mmCIF file of the N, C-alpha and C atoms, coordinates in Angstrom:
data_MODEL
# 
_entry.id   MODEL 
# 
loop_
_atom_site.group_PDB 
_atom_site.id 
_atom_site.type_symbol 
_atom_site.label_atom_id 
_atom_site.label_alt_id 
_atom_site.label_comp_id 
_atom_site.label_asym_id 
_atom_site.label_entity_id 
_atom_site.label_seq_id 
_atom_site.pdbx_PDB_ins_code 
_atom_site.Cartn_x 
_atom_site.Cartn_y 
_atom_site.Cartn_z 
_atom_site.occupancy 
_atom_site.B_iso_or_equiv 
_atom_site.pdbx_formal_charge 
_atom_site.auth_seq_id 
_atom_site.auth_comp_id 
_atom_site.auth_asym_id 
_atom_site.auth_atom_id 
_atom_site.pdbx_PDB_model_num 
ATOM 1   N N  . MET A 1 1  ? -4.961  21.142 35.988 1.00 0.00 ? 1  MET A N  1 
ATOM 2   C CA . MET A 1 1  ? -5.651  20.265 35.084 1.00 0.00 ? 1  MET A CA 1 
ATOM 3   C C  . MET A 1 1  ? -7.319  21.982 34.668 1.00 0.00 ? 1  MET A C  1 
ATOM 4   N N  . SER A 1 2  ? -7.203  22.850 33.052 1.00 0.00 ? 2  SER A N  1 
ATOM 5   C CA . SER A 1 2  ? -8.136  23.440 33.081 1.00 0.00 ? 2  SER A CA 1 
ATOM 6   C C  . SER A 1 2  ? -9.689  22.958 33.627 1.00 0.00 ? 2  SER A C  1 
ATOM 7   N N  . ASP A 1 3  ? -10.413 24.278 33.207 1.00 0.00 ? 3  ASP A N  1 
ATOM 8   C CA . ASP A 1 3  ? -11.748 24.962 34.002 1.00 0.00 ? 3  ASP A CA 1 
ATOM 9   C C  . ASP A 1 3  ? -12.182 23.185 33.452 1.00 0.00 ? 3  ASP A C  1 
ATOM 10  N N  . ARG A 1 4  ? -11.733 24.014 31.788 1.00 0.00 ? 4  ARG A N  1 
ATOM 11  C CA . ARG A 1 4  ? -12.885 23.631 30.430 1.00 0.00 ? 4  ARG A CA 1 
ATOM 12  C C  . ARG A 1 4  ? -12.665 21.937 30.509 1.00 0.00 ? 4  ARG A C  1 
ATOM 13  N N  . ALA A 1 5  ? -11.160 21.412 31.137 1.00 0.00 ? 5  ALA A N  1 
ATOM 14  C CA . ALA A 1 5  ? -11.203 20.186 31.276 1.00 0.00 ? 5  ALA A CA 1 
ATOM 15  C C  . ALA A 1 5  ? -11.662 19.255 31.937 1.00 0.00 ? 5  ALA A C  1 
ATOM 16  N N  . PHE A 1 6  ? -11.889 19.697 33.447 1.00 0.00 ? 6  PHE A N  1 
ATOM 17  C CA . PHE A 1 6  ? -12.652 19.225 33.985 1.00 0.00 ? 6  PHE A CA 1 
ATOM 18  C C  . PHE A 1 6  ? -14.208 19.130 34.522 1.00 0.00 ? 6  PHE A C  1 
ATOM 19  N N  . ASN A 1 7  ? -14.624 20.588 33.448 1.00 0.00 ? 7  ASN A N  1 
ATOM 20  C CA . ASN A 1 7  ? -16.171 19.800 33.291 1.00 0.00 ? 7  ASN A CA 1 
ATOM 21  C C  . ASN A 1 7  ? -16.024 19.042 32.073 1.00 0.00 ? 7  ASN A C  1 
ATOM 22  N N  . ALA A 1 8  ? -15.155 18.634 31.148 1.00 0.00 ? 8  ALA A N  1 
ATOM 23  C CA . ALA A 1 8  ? -15.288 17.569 30.154 1.00 0.00 ? 8  ALA A CA 1 
ATOM 24  C C  . ALA A 1 8  ? -15.516 16.419 31.137 1.00 0.00 ? 8  ALA A C  1 
ATOM 25  N N  . VAL A 1 9  ? -14.263 16.396 32.378 1.00 0.00 ? 9  VAL A N  1 
ATOM 26  C CA . VAL A 1 9  ? -14.646 14.660 32.583 1.00 0.00 ? 9  VAL A CA 1 
ATOM 27  C C  . VAL A 1 9  ? -15.899 15.171 32.835 1.00 0.00 ? 9  VAL A C  1 
ATOM 28  N N  . LEU A 1 10 ? -16.311 16.290 33.853 1.00 0.00 ? 10 LEU A N  1 
ATOM 29  C CA . LEU A 1 10 ? -17.650 15.935 34.951 1.00 0.00 ? 10 LEU A CA 1 
ATOM 30  C C  . LEU A 1 10 ? -19.399 15.521 33.626 1.00 0.00 ? 10 LEU A C  1 
ATOM 31  N N  . ASN A 1 11 ? -19.069 16.204 32.873 1.00 0.00 ? 11 ASN A N  1 
ATOM 32  C CA . ASN A 1 11 ? -20.385 16.054 31.904 1.00 0.00 ? 11 ASN A CA 1 
ATOM 33  C C  . ASN A 1 11 ? -19.975 14.024 31.031 1.00 0.00 ? 11 ASN A C  1 
ATOM 34  N N  . ASP A 1 12 ? -18.492 13.976 31.042 1.00 0.00 ? 12 ASP A N  1 
ATOM 35  C CA . ASP A 1 12 ? -18.490 11.647 31.179 1.00 0.00 ? 12 ASP A CA 1 
ATOM 36  C C  . ASP A 1 12 ? -19.038 11.785 32.298 1.00 0.00 ? 12 ASP A C  1 
ATOM 37  N N  . VAL A 1 13 ? -18.802 12.065 32.922 1.00 0.00 ? 13 VAL A N  1 
ATOM 38  C CA . VAL A 1 13 ? -18.767 10.949 34.337 1.00 0.00 ? 13 VAL A CA 1 
ATOM 39  C C  . VAL A 1 13 ? -20.534 10.420 35.201 1.00 0.00 ? 13 VAL A C  1 
ATOM 40  N N  . ASP A 1 14 ? -21.115 12.203 34.404 1.00 0.00 ? 14 ASP A N  1 
ATOM 41  C CA . ASP A 1 14 ? -22.491 12.336 34.638 1.00 0.00 ? 14 ASP A CA 1 
ATOM 42  C C  . ASP A 1 14 ? -23.031 11.101 34.112 1.00 0.00 ? 14 ASP A C  1 
ATOM 43  N N  . SER A 1 15 ? -22.478 10.582 33.054 1.00 0.00 ? 15 SER A N  1 
ATOM 44  C CA . SER A 1 15 ? -23.461 8.901  32.111 1.00 0.00 ? 15 SER A CA 1 
ATOM 45  C C  . SER A 1 15 ? -23.184 8.459  32.782 1.00 0.00 ? 15 SER A C  1 
ATOM 46  N N  . PHE A 1 16 ? -22.047 7.927  33.643 1.00 0.00 ? 16 PHE A N  1 
ATOM 47  C CA . PHE A 1 16 ? -21.735 6.803  34.321 1.00 0.00 ? 16 PHE A CA 1 
ATOM 48  C C  . PHE A 1 16 ? -22.772 5.739  35.068 1.00 0.00 ? 16 PHE A C  1 
ATOM 49  N N  . SER A 1 17 ? -22.766 4.755  35.370 1.00 0.00 ? 17 SER A N  1 
ATOM 50  C CA . SER A 1 17 ? -23.686 4.258  35.724 1.00 0.00 ? 17 SER A CA 1 
ATOM 51  C C  . SER A 1 17 ? -23.238 3.793  37.342 1.00 0.00 ? 17 SER A C  1 
ATOM 52  N N  . TYR A 1 18 ? -23.882 3.523  38.189 1.00 0.00 ? 18 TYR A N  1 
ATOM 53  C CA . TYR A 1 18 ? -23.604 3.627  39.488 1.00 0.00 ? 18 TYR A CA 1 
ATOM 54  C C  . TYR A 1 18 ? -22.625 2.604  39.732 1.00 0.00 ? 18 TYR A C  1 
ATOM 55  N N  . ASN A 1 19 ? -22.554 1.011  38.857 1.00 0.00 ? 19 ASN A N  1 
ATOM 56  C CA . ASN A 1 19 ? -20.936 0.529  38.846 1.00 0.00 ? 19 ASN A CA 1 
ATOM 57  C C  . ASN A 1 19 ? -19.443 0.938  39.010 1.00 0.00 ? 19 ASN A C  1 
ATOM 58  N N  . GLN A 1 20 ? -20.340 1.639  37.915 1.00 0.00 ? 20 GLN A N  1 
ATOM 59  C CA . GLN A 1 20 ? -19.352 2.359  37.354 1.00 0.00 ? 20 GLN A CA 1 
ATOM 60  C C  . GLN A 1 20 ? -18.442 3.689  37.744 1.00 0.00 ? 20 GLN A C  1 
ATOM 61  N N  . CYS A 1 21 ? -19.099 4.118  38.553 1.00 0.00 ? 21 CYS A N  1 
ATOM 62  C CA . CYS A 1 21 ? -18.936 5.518  39.275 1.00 0.00 ? 21 CYS A CA 1 
ATOM 63  C C  . CYS A 1 21 ? -18.479 5.003  40.615 1.00 0.00 ? 21 CYS A C  1 
ATOM 64  N N  . VAL A 1 22 ? -18.846 3.956  41.428 1.00 0.00 ? 22 VAL A N  1 
ATOM 65  C CA . VAL A 1 22 ? -18.013 2.150  42.595 1.00 0.00 ? 22 VAL A CA 1 
ATOM 66  C C  . VAL A 1 22 ? -16.685 1.906  41.777 1.00 0.00 ? 22 VAL A C  1 
ATOM 67  N N  . LEU A 1 23 ? -16.466 1.234  40.398 1.00 0.00 ? 23 LEU A N  1 
ATOM 68  C CA . LEU A 1 23 ? -15.702 1.525  40.250 1.00 0.00 ? 23 LEU A CA 1 
ATOM 69  C C  . LEU A 1 23 ? -14.187 2.450  39.881 1.00 0.00 ? 23 LEU A C  1 
ATOM 70  N N  . LEU A 1 24 ? -14.723 3.336  39.675 1.00 0.00 ? 24 LEU A N  1 
ATOM 71  C CA . LEU A 1 24 ? -14.021 4.957  39.475 1.00 0.00 ? 24 LEU A CA 1 
ATOM 72  C C  . LEU A 1 24 ? -13.611 5.148  40.855 1.00 0.00 ? 24 LEU A C  1 
ATOM 73  N N  . LEU A 1 25 ? -13.612 5.403  41.282 1.00 0.00 ? 25 LEU A N  1 
ATOM 74  C CA . LEU A 1 25 ? -13.645 5.914  42.771 1.00 0.00 ? 25 LEU A CA 1 
ATOM 75  C C  . LEU A 1 25 ? -12.854 5.091  44.087 1.00 0.00 ? 25 LEU A C  1 
ATOM 76  N N  . ALA A 1 26 ? -12.807 3.217  43.179 1.00 0.00 ? 26 ALA A N  1 
ATOM 77  C CA . ALA A 1 26 ? -11.862 2.397  43.611 1.00 0.00 ? 26 ALA A CA 1 
ATOM 78  C C  . ALA A 1 26 ? -10.381 2.582  43.142 1.00 0.00 ? 26 ALA A C  1 
ATOM 79  N N  . ARG A 1 27 ? -10.724 3.045  42.044 1.00 0.00 ? 27 ARG A N  1 
ATOM 80  C CA . ARG A 1 27 ? -9.064  2.568  41.060 1.00 0.00 ? 27 ARG A CA 1 
ATOM 81  C C  . ARG A 1 27 ? -9.218  4.384  40.972 1.00 0.00 ? 27 ARG A C  1 
ATOM 82  N N  . LEU A 1 28 ? -9.721  5.428  41.906 1.00 0.00 ? 28 LEU A N  1 
ATOM 83  C CA . LEU A 1 28 ? -9.201  6.343  41.859 1.00 0.00 ? 28 LEU A CA 1 
ATOM 84  C C  . LEU A 1 28 ? -8.536  6.823  43.552 1.00 0.00 ? 28 LEU A C  1 
ATOM 85  N N  . THR A 1 29 ? -9.215  6.389  44.122 1.00 0.00 ? 29 THR A N  1 
ATOM 86  C CA . THR A 1 29 ? -8.545  5.799  45.788 1.00 0.00 ? 29 THR A CA 1 
ATOM 87  C C  . THR A 1 29 ? -7.285  4.708  45.362 1.00 0.00 ? 29 THR A C  1 
ATOM 88  N N  . GLN A 1 30 ? -7.780  3.708  44.638 1.00 0.00 ? 30 GLN A N  1 
ATOM 89  C CA . GLN A 1 30 ? -5.998  2.909  45.105 1.00 0.00 ? 30 GLN A CA 1 
ATOM 90  C C  . GLN A 1 30 ? -4.754  4.080  44.144 1.00 0.00 ? 30 GLN A C  1 
ATOM 91  N N  . THR A 1 31 ? -4.929  4.531  42.652 1.00 0.00 ? 31 THR A N  1 
ATOM 92  C CA . THR A 1 31 ? -4.271  5.442  42.646 1.00 0.00 ? 31 THR A CA 1 
ATOM 93  C C  . THR A 1 31 ? -3.564  6.677  43.576 1.00 0.00 ? 31 THR A C  1 
ATOM 94  N N  . LEU A 1 32 ? -4.500  7.160  44.074 1.00 0.00 ? 32 LEU A N  1 
ATOM 95  C CA . LEU A 1 32 ? -3.780  8.673  44.680 1.00 0.00 ? 32 LEU A CA 1 
ATOM 96  C C  . LEU A 1 32 ? -3.012  7.776  45.899 1.00 0.00 ? 32 LEU A C  1 
ATOM 97  N N  . GLN A 1 33 ? -4.147  6.887  46.588 1.00 0.00 ? 33 GLN A N  1 
ATOM 98  C CA . GLN A 1 33 ? -2.657  6.214  47.831 1.00 0.00 ? 33 GLN A CA 1 
ATOM 99  C C  . GLN A 1 33 ? -1.607  6.213  47.612 1.00 0.00 ? 33 GLN A C  1 
ATOM 100 N N  . ASN A 1 34 ? -2.128  5.206  46.366 1.00 0.00 ? 34 ASN A N  1 
ATOM 101 C CA . ASN A 1 34 ? -0.065  4.851  46.197 1.00 0.00 ? 34 ASN A CA 1 
ATOM 102 C C  . ASN A 1 34 ? 0.871   5.835  45.411 1.00 0.00 ? 34 ASN A C  1 
ATOM 103 N N  . TRP A 1 35 ? 0.453   6.894  44.558 1.00 0.00 ? 35 TRP A N  1 
ATOM 104 C CA . TRP A 1 35 ? 1.009   8.251  44.063 1.00 0.00 ? 35 TRP A CA 1 
ATOM 105 C C  . TRP A 1 35 ? 1.183   9.131  45.698 1.00 0.00 ? 35 TRP A C  1 
ATOM 106 N N  . THR A 1 36 ? 0.539   8.766  47.049 1.00 0.00 ? 36 THR A N  1 
ATOM 107 C CA . THR A 1 36 ? 0.653   10.191 48.258 1.00 0.00 ? 36 THR A CA 1 
ATOM 108 C C  . THR A 1 36 ? 1.733   8.949  48.752 1.00 0.00 ? 36 THR A C  1 
ATOM 109 N N  . SER A 1 37 ? 1.413   8.022  49.116 1.00 0.00 ? 37 SER A N  1 
ATOM 110 C CA . SER A 1 37 ? 2.537   7.347  49.949 1.00 0.00 ? 37 SER A CA 1 
ATOM 111 C C  . SER A 1 37 ? 4.172   7.292  49.147 1.00 0.00 ? 37 SER A C  1 
ATOM 112 N N  . LYS A 1 38 ? 4.485   7.149  47.767 1.00 0.00 ? 38 LYS A N  1 
ATOM 113 C CA . LYS A 1 38 ? 5.753   7.243  46.944 1.00 0.00 ? 38 LYS A CA 1 
ATOM 114 C C  . LYS A 1 38 ? 5.883   8.845  47.160 1.00 0.00 ? 38 LYS A C  1 
ATOM 115 N N  . ASP A 1 39 ? 5.070   9.203  46.869 1.00 0.00 ? 39 ASP A N  1 
ATOM 116 C CA . ASP A 1 39 ? 5.341   11.393 47.033 1.00 0.00 ? 39 ASP A CA 1 
ATOM 117 C C  . ASP A 1 39 ? 6.198   11.786 48.343 1.00 0.00 ? 39 ASP A C  1 
ATOM 118 N N  . GLU A 1 40 ? 6.012   10.380 49.295 1.00 0.00 ? 40 GLU A N  1 
ATOM 119 C CA . GLU A 1 40 ? 5.954   11.396 50.717 1.00 0.00 ? 40 GLU A CA 1 
ATOM 120 C C  . GLU A 1 40 ? 7.949   10.963 50.867 1.00 0.00 ? 40 GLU A C  1 
ATOM 121 N N  . ASN A 1 41 ? 8.089   10.316 50.529 1.00 0.00 ? 41 ASN A N  1 
ATOM 122 C CA . ASN A 1 41 ? 9.973   9.949  51.012 1.00 0.00 ? 41 ASN A CA 1 
ATOM 123 C C  . ASN A 1 41 ? 10.515  10.878 50.015 1.00 0.00 ? 41 ASN A C  1 
ATOM 124 N N  . GLU A 1 42 ? 10.451  11.140 48.602 1.00 0.00 ? 42 GLU A N  1 
ATOM 125 C CA . GLU A 1 42 ? 11.106  11.814 47.578 1.00 0.00 ? 42 GLU A CA 1 
ATOM 126 C C  . GLU A 1 42 ? 10.280  13.010 47.616 1.00 0.00 ? 42 GLU A C  1 
ATOM 127 N N  . ASP A 1 43 ? 11.105  13.890 47.342 1.00 0.00 ? 43 ASP A N  1 
ATOM 128 C CA . ASP A 1 43 ? 10.996  15.259 47.387 1.00 0.00 ? 43 ASP A CA 1 
ATOM 129 C C  . ASP A 1 43 ? 11.654  16.024 45.692 1.00 0.00 ? 43 ASP A C  1 
ATOM 130 N N  . LEU A 1 44 ? 10.346  16.082 45.157 1.00 0.00 ? 44 LEU A N  1 
ATOM 131 C CA . LEU A 1 44 ? 10.987  16.030 43.364 1.00 0.00 ? 44 LEU A CA 1 
ATOM 132 C C  . LEU A 1 44 ? 11.088  17.145 43.175 1.00 0.00 ? 44 LEU A C  1 
ATOM 133 N N  . PHE A 1 45 ? 11.264  18.154 44.005 1.00 0.00 ? 45 PHE A N  1 
ATOM 134 C CA . PHE A 1 45 ? 11.976  19.474 43.614 1.00 0.00 ? 45 PHE A CA 1 
ATOM 135 C C  . PHE A 1 45 ? 13.664  18.545 43.431 1.00 0.00 ? 45 PHE A C  1 
ATOM 136 N N  . TYR A 1 46 ? 14.256  17.924 44.757 1.00 0.00 ? 46 TYR A N  1 
ATOM 137 C CA . TYR A 1 46 ? 14.849  18.141 44.835 1.00 0.00 ? 46 TYR A CA 1 
ATOM 138 C C  . TYR A 1 46 ? 15.834  16.616 43.352 1.00 0.00 ? 46 TYR A C  1 
ATOM 139 N N  . SER A 1 47 ? 15.088  16.512 43.264 1.00 0.00 ? 47 SER A N  1 
ATOM 140 C CA . SER A 1 47 ? 15.140  15.000 41.886 1.00 0.00 ? 47 SER A CA 1 
ATOM 141 C C  . SER A 1 47 ? 16.584  15.540 40.992 1.00 0.00 ? 47 SER A C  1 
ATOM 142 N N  . LYS A 1 48 ? 16.937  13.977 40.578 1.00 0.00 ? 48 LYS A N  1 
ATOM 143 C CA . LYS A 1 48 ? 17.934  14.740 39.493 1.00 0.00 ? 48 LYS A CA 1 
ATOM 144 C C  . LYS A 1 48 ? 17.649  15.636 38.777 1.00 0.00 ? 48 LYS A C  1 
ATOM 145 N N  . SER A 1 49 ? 16.390  15.583 37.381 1.00 0.00 ? 49 SER A N  1 
ATOM 146 C CA . SER A 1 49 ? 17.000  15.978 36.637 1.00 0.00 ? 49 SER A CA 1 
ATOM 147 C C  . SER A 1 49 ? 15.798  17.277 36.771 1.00 0.00 ? 49 SER A C  1 
ATOM 148 N N  . ASN A 1 50 ? 15.618  17.583 38.187 1.00 0.00 ? 50 ASN A N  1 
ATOM 149 C CA . ASN A 1 50 ? 14.794  19.321 37.731 1.00 0.00 ? 50 ASN A CA 1 
ATOM 150 C C  . ASN A 1 50 ? 16.164  19.950 38.324 1.00 0.00 ? 50 ASN A C  1 
ATOM 151 N N  . ILE A 1 51 ? 17.044  18.954 39.201 1.00 0.00 ? 51 ILE A N  1 
ATOM 152 C CA . ILE A 1 51 ? 18.808  19.695 39.813 1.00 0.00 ? 51 ILE A CA 1 
ATOM 153 C C  . ILE A 1 51 ? 18.851  20.326 38.094 1.00 0.00 ? 51 ILE A C  1 
ATOM 154 N N  . ALA A 1 52 ? 19.502  19.244 37.404 1.00 0.00 ? 52 ALA A N  1 
ATOM 155 C CA . ALA A 1 52 ? 20.074  19.368 36.056 1.00 0.00 ? 52 ALA A CA 1 
ATOM 156 C C  . ALA A 1 52 ? 19.262  20.815 35.528 1.00 0.00 ? 52 ALA A C  1 
ATOM 157 N N  . HIS A 1 53 ? 17.651  20.670 35.514 1.00 0.00 ? 53 HIS A N  1 
ATOM 158 C CA . HIS A 1 53 ? 17.123  21.931 34.663 1.00 0.00 ? 53 HIS A CA 1 
ATOM 159 C C  . HIS A 1 53 ? 17.548  23.184 35.608 1.00 0.00 ? 53 HIS A C  1 
ATOM 160 N N  . LEU A 1 54 ? 17.520  23.073 36.616 1.00 0.00 ? 54 LEU A N  1 
ATOM 161 C CA . LEU A 1 54 ? 18.031  24.203 37.519 1.00 0.00 ? 54 LEU A CA 1 
ATOM 162 C C  . LEU A 1 54 ? 19.598  24.616 37.138 1.00 0.00 ? 54 LEU A C  1 
ATOM 163 N N  . GLU A 1 55 ? 19.975  23.964 37.119 1.00 0.00 ? 55 GLU A N  1 
ATOM 164 C CA . GLU A 1 55 ? 22.053  24.064 36.595 1.00 0.00 ? 55 GLU A CA 1 
ATOM 165 C C  . GLU A 1 55 ? 21.362  24.468 35.442 1.00 0.00 ? 55 GLU A C  1 
ATOM 166 N N  . ARG A 1 56 ? 21.252  24.471 34.347 1.00 0.00 ? 56 ARG A N  1 
ATOM 167 C CA . ARG A 1 56 ? 21.203  24.450 32.939 1.00 0.00 ? 56 ARG A CA 1 
ATOM 168 C C  . ARG A 1 56 ? 20.377  26.084 33.016 1.00 0.00 ? 56 ARG A C  1 
ATOM 169 N N  . GLY A 1 57 ? 19.418  26.758 33.615 1.00 0.00 ? 57 GLY A N  1 
ATOM 170 C CA . GLY A 1 57 ? 19.028  28.068 34.021 1.00 0.00 ? 57 GLY A CA 1 
ATOM 171 C C  . GLY A 1 57 ? 19.945  28.848 34.260 1.00 0.00 ? 57 GLY A C  1 
ATOM 172 N N  . VAL A 1 58 ? 20.137  28.492 35.492 1.00 0.00 ? 58 VAL A N  1 
ATOM 173 C CA . VAL A 1 58 ? 21.636  29.837 36.127 1.00 0.00 ? 58 VAL A CA 1 
ATOM 174 C C  . VAL A 1 58 ? 23.072  29.777 35.565 1.00 0.00 ? 58 VAL A C  1 
ATOM 175 N N  . LYS A 1 59 ? 23.311  28.064 34.378 1.00 0.00 ? 59 LYS A N  1 
ATOM 176 C CA . LYS A 1 59 ? 24.352  28.600 33.445 1.00 0.00 ? 59 LYS A CA 1 
ATOM 177 C C  . LYS A 1 59 ? 24.123  29.712 31.964 1.00 0.00 ? 59 LYS A C  1 
ATOM 178 N N  . ALA A 1 60 ? 22.725  29.926 31.896 1.00 0.00 ? 60 ALA A N  1 
ATOM 179 C CA . ALA A 1 60 ? 22.032  30.637 30.873 1.00 0.00 ? 60 ALA A CA 1 
ATOM 180 C C  . ALA A 1 60 ? 22.260  32.017 31.507 1.00 0.00 ? 60 ALA A C  1 
ATOM 181 N N  . LEU A 1 61 ? 21.827  31.688 32.425 1.00 0.00 ? 61 LEU A N  1 
ATOM 182 C CA . LEU A 1 61 ? 21.752  33.453 33.315 1.00 0.00 ? 61 LEU A CA 1 
ATOM 183 C C  . LEU A 1 61 ? 23.033  33.858 33.993 1.00 0.00 ? 61 LEU A C  1 
ATOM 184 N N  . ASN A 1 62 ? 23.943  33.191 34.507 1.00 0.00 ? 62 ASN A N  1 
ATOM 185 C CA . ASN A 1 62 ? 25.400  33.387 33.955 1.00 0.00 ? 62 ASN A CA 1 
ATOM 186 C C  . ASN A 1 62 ? 25.845  33.428 32.593 1.00 0.00 ? 62 ASN A C  1 
ATOM 187 N N  . GLU A 1 63 ? 25.623  32.986 31.843 1.00 0.00 ? 63 GLU A N  1 
ATOM 188 C CA . GLU A 1 63 ? 26.044  33.788 30.484 1.00 0.00 ? 63 GLU A CA 1 
ATOM 189 C C  . GLU A 1 63 ? 25.292  34.763 29.411 1.00 0.00 ? 63 GLU A C  1 
ATOM 190 N N  . GLY A 1 64 ? 23.999  35.517 30.042 1.00 0.00 ? 64 GLY A N  1 
ATOM 191 C CA . GLY A 1 64 ? 23.670  36.503 29.691 1.00 0.00 ? 64 GLY A CA 1 
ATOM 192 C C  . GLY A 1 64 ? 22.685  36.058 28.687 1.00 0.00 ? 64 GLY A C  1 
ATOM 193 N N  . LYS A 1 65 ? 22.069  34.407 28.490 1.00 0.00 ? 65 LYS A N  1 
ATOM 194 C CA . LYS A 1 65 ? 21.098  34.409 27.955 1.00 0.00 ? 65 LYS A CA 1 
ATOM 195 C C  . LYS A 1 65 ? 19.473  34.737 28.895 1.00 0.00 ? 65 LYS A C  1 
ATOM 196 N N  . GLY A 1 66 ? 18.815  35.024 29.341 1.00 0.00 ? 66 GLY A N  1 
ATOM 197 C CA . GLY A 1 66 ? 18.138  34.635 30.212 1.00 0.00 ? 66 GLY A CA 1 
ATOM 198 C C  . GLY A 1 66 ? 16.446  35.807 29.636 1.00 0.00 ? 66 GLY A C  1 
ATOM 199 N N  . VAL A 1 67 ? 16.112  35.584 29.268 1.00 0.00 ? 67 VAL A N  1 
ATOM 200 C CA . VAL A 1 67 ? 15.265  36.398 28.698 1.00 0.00 ? 67 VAL A CA 1 
ATOM 201 C C  . VAL A 1 67 ? 13.869  36.540 29.689 1.00 0.00 ? 67 VAL A C  1 
ATOM 202 N N  . GLU A 1 68 ? 13.987  38.020 30.296 1.00 0.00 ? 68 GLU A N  1 
ATOM 203 C CA . GLU A 1 68 ? 12.647  37.945 31.123 1.00 0.00 ? 68 GLU A CA 1 
ATOM 204 C C  . GLU A 1 68 ? 11.653  38.270 30.260 1.00 0.00 ? 68 GLU A C  1 
ATOM 205 N N  . HIS A 1 69 ? 10.456  37.272 30.598 1.00 0.00 ? 69 HIS A N  1 
ATOM 206 C CA . HIS A 1 69 ? 8.783   37.473 30.261 1.00 0.00 ? 69 HIS A CA 1 
ATOM 207 C C  . HIS A 1 69 ? 8.037   37.729 31.452 1.00 0.00 ? 69 HIS A C  1 
ATOM 208 N N  . GLU A 1 70 ? 6.640   37.668 30.649 1.00 0.00 ? 70 GLU A N  1 
ATOM 209 C CA . GLU A 1 70 ? 5.513   37.693 31.597 1.00 0.00 ? 70 GLU A CA 1 
ATOM 210 C C  . GLU A 1 70 ? 4.934   36.397 32.230 1.00 0.00 ? 70 GLU A C  1 
ATOM 211 N N  . LEU A 1 71 ? 4.478   36.286 33.462 1.00 0.00 ? 71 LEU A N  1 
ATOM 212 C CA . LEU A 1 71 ? 3.904   34.719 34.189 1.00 0.00 ? 71 LEU A CA 1 
ATOM 213 C C  . LEU A 1 71 ? 3.375   34.196 32.811 1.00 0.00 ? 71 LEU A C  1 
ATOM 214 N N  . ILE A 1 72 ? 3.492   33.318 32.584 1.00 0.00 ? 72 ILE A N  1 
ATOM 215 C CA . ILE A 1 72 ? 2.864   32.749 31.856 1.00 0.00 ? 72 ILE A CA 1 
ATOM 216 C C  . ILE A 1 72 ? 1.864   31.036 32.031 1.00 0.00 ? 72 ILE A C  1 
ATOM 217 N N  . GLU A 1 73 ? 0.909   31.530 32.227 1.00 0.00 ? 73 GLU A N  1 
ATOM 218 C CA . GLU A 1 73 ? -0.642  30.677 32.416 1.00 0.00 ? 73 GLU A CA 1 
ATOM 219 C C  . GLU A 1 73 ? -0.357  29.100 32.393 1.00 0.00 ? 73 GLU A C  1 
ATOM 220 N N  . VAL A 1 74 ? -0.626  28.534 32.336 1.00 0.00 ? 74 VAL A N  1 
ATOM 221 C CA . VAL A 1 74 ? -1.002  27.083 32.038 1.00 0.00 ? 74 VAL A CA 1 
ATOM 222 C C  . VAL A 1 74 ? -1.892  26.265 32.023 1.00 0.00 ? 74 VAL A C  1 
ATOM 223 N N  . ASP A 1 75 ? -2.785  25.957 31.102 1.00 0.00 ? 75 ASP A N  1 
ATOM 224 C CA . ASP A 1 75 ? -3.804  24.818 31.809 1.00 0.00 ? 75 ASP A CA 1 
ATOM 225 C C  . ASP A 1 75 ? -3.907  23.640 31.883 1.00 0.00 ? 75 ASP A C  1 
# 
């Protein structure tokens, strides 16, 4: 998440009532607990889709189709 997007979220949250903040915190806590417990058992680097992506990249490099570029920043 970019700094701009994060600041926009903070501005939205700043106008929340106390009850809305409590509800948001409860939902975030539940979501994060589910998310981390799921990820503990699965290493996403070795997922089928990522391995297929890496294999396509290796094939392209082996065929001379690789293109060198500068680091791409993602927001």
